[in-house]
N, C-alpha and C positions, 0 to 999 in steps of 0.2 A: 499773190494778190488775186482776189476772186474776180472773175470776169462778170461784168454787169449782165443782168438777165434780159438782154434785148431780144433774144430768140423768142422768148415766151410772148412778149408784147407783139413782136412781128407776126408770129403765128396767129395770135388773136385778131390782129388787124387784117390778115389775109382771109381768115375765116369770115370776118364781118363783110369784107368785100365780096366774097363768094355768095354769102347770104343775099346781099343786095342784088348781085347779078342774077341769081336764081329767081329772086322775087320779080325782077324786071322781065325775065324770060317768061315766068308764069303769067304775069299781067299781059304781056304781048300775046301769049298763047290764048288767053281768055278773050282778049278783045278781037282777035282775028277769027274766032270760032263762035258764030252766033248760036250754035246748037250745044254749047258746052254745058248748059243747065240740065241736059238729059243724061250726062255722064256722071256716074257717082264720084264724089269728091276723092275717094281713095284711088280710083282708077286714074283720075286727073293727076293726082300727086305722083303716082307711079309713072305715068307717061312723061311728066315734066322731069322727073328724076332720071328715068331711063334715057331720055333723049338729050340730057344735059351733058355737054362735053367735059364738065368739071368733076363729075362723079366717077 
């Protein structure tokens, strides 16, 4: 009997949770940095990704 494919859905759910957590981190980062608009968006993304404990 074939095992139900719960792993796939669980992985997608975890990925979604990570996206939400990363988005929250990015928003927090932006709100606590008044000079964020002087940083290029790509540098901002790299900073958020590099400093994230999930990556």
